[in-house]
PALUMNU-561668 format. One line per 2 residues: for each residue z, y, x of C-alpha. Coordinates in nm, 4 decimals, decimal comma. Layout:
# PALUMNU-561668
Z Y X; ...
# end
This chain:
# PALUMNU-561668
-0,9554 1,3343 10,9562; -0,6109 1,1904 10,9047
-0,4321 0,8655 10,9870; -0,1032 0,7553 10,8400
0,1233 0,4630 10,7701; 0,2871 0,4448 10,4309
0,4648 0,1859 10,2236; 0,5573 0,0811 9,8770
0,8811 -0,0800 9,7585; 0,8923 -0,2393 9,4149
1,2050 -0,3577 9,2352; 1,2087 -0,6863 9,0463
1,0895 -0,6571 8,6873; 1,3286 -0,7417 8,4052
1,2160 -0,9199 8,0886; 1,4626 -1,0011 7,8131
1,7535 -0,9165 8,0420; 1,6365 -1,1641 8,3092
1,4946 -1,0596 8,6472; 1,1528 -1,2082 8,7215
1,1739 -1,3925 9,0573; 0,7968 -1,3469 9,1005
0,8087 -0,9697 9,1102; 0,9127 -0,6965 9,3498
0,8779 -0,6671 9,7246; 0,7375 -0,4420 9,9945
0,3910 -0,3582 10,1260; 0,2960 -0,1451 10,4287
-0,0439 0,0262 10,4457; -0,2494 0,1771 10,7291
-0,4163 0,4814 10,5755; -0,7111 0,6618 10,7323
-0,8407 0,9539 10,5290; -1,0291 1,2800 10,5159
-0,9309 1,6244 10,3940; -1,1658 1,9125 10,3227
-1,0923 2,2783 10,2536; -1,3181 2,3838 9,9666
-1,1987 2,7452 9,9501; -0,8915 2,9125 10,0996
-0,6888 2,7999 9,7937; -0,8483 2,4608 9,7159
-0,8707 2,1383 9,9146; -0,9676 1,7778 9,8437
-0,8532 1,4556 10,0066; -0,9608 1,0910 10,0052
-0,7641 0,8041 10,1614; -0,8311 0,4333 10,2086
-0,5042 0,2367 10,2281; -0,5390 -0,1068 10,3913
-0,2424 -0,3447 10,3488; -0,1182 -0,4607 10,6901
0,2120 -0,6224 10,5818; 0,3370 -0,7903 10,2627
0,6920 -0,9055 10,1887; 0,6586 -1,0052 9,8229
0,9089 -1,2036 9,6179; 0,8026 -1,5405 9,4756
0,4450 -1,6262 9,3803; 0,2426 -1,3107 9,3241
-0,0798 -1,1546 9,4442; -0,0588 -0,8639 9,6852
-0,3039 -0,5781 9,7035; -0,5496 -0,5832 9,9931
-0,6352 -0,2151 9,9702; -0,6149 0,1018 9,7609
-0,8326 0,4099 9,7495; -0,6702 0,7352 9,6469
-0,7971 1,0877 9,6120; -0,6724 1,4235 9,5075
-0,7385 1,7922 9,4706; -0,4841 2,0561 9,5735
-0,4587 2,4217 9,4675; -0,2350 2,6552 9,6687
-0,0689 2,9400 9,4791
# end
């Protein structure tokens, strides 16, 4: 089991040389997850990231959650 806090910072998008005022901002996630050793050299992980704070620019929708996963091989 794992528990973490992570964040995401996005810059404003530029279209035709103009910055979009409804883009960019910051989000903080609380991220519980699991990790499993499959073999001594392989592991897998799965994390649910729940947004606990949004500071978004202008009118835009923020993400409520993300689910991420991965597989790791150690050399």
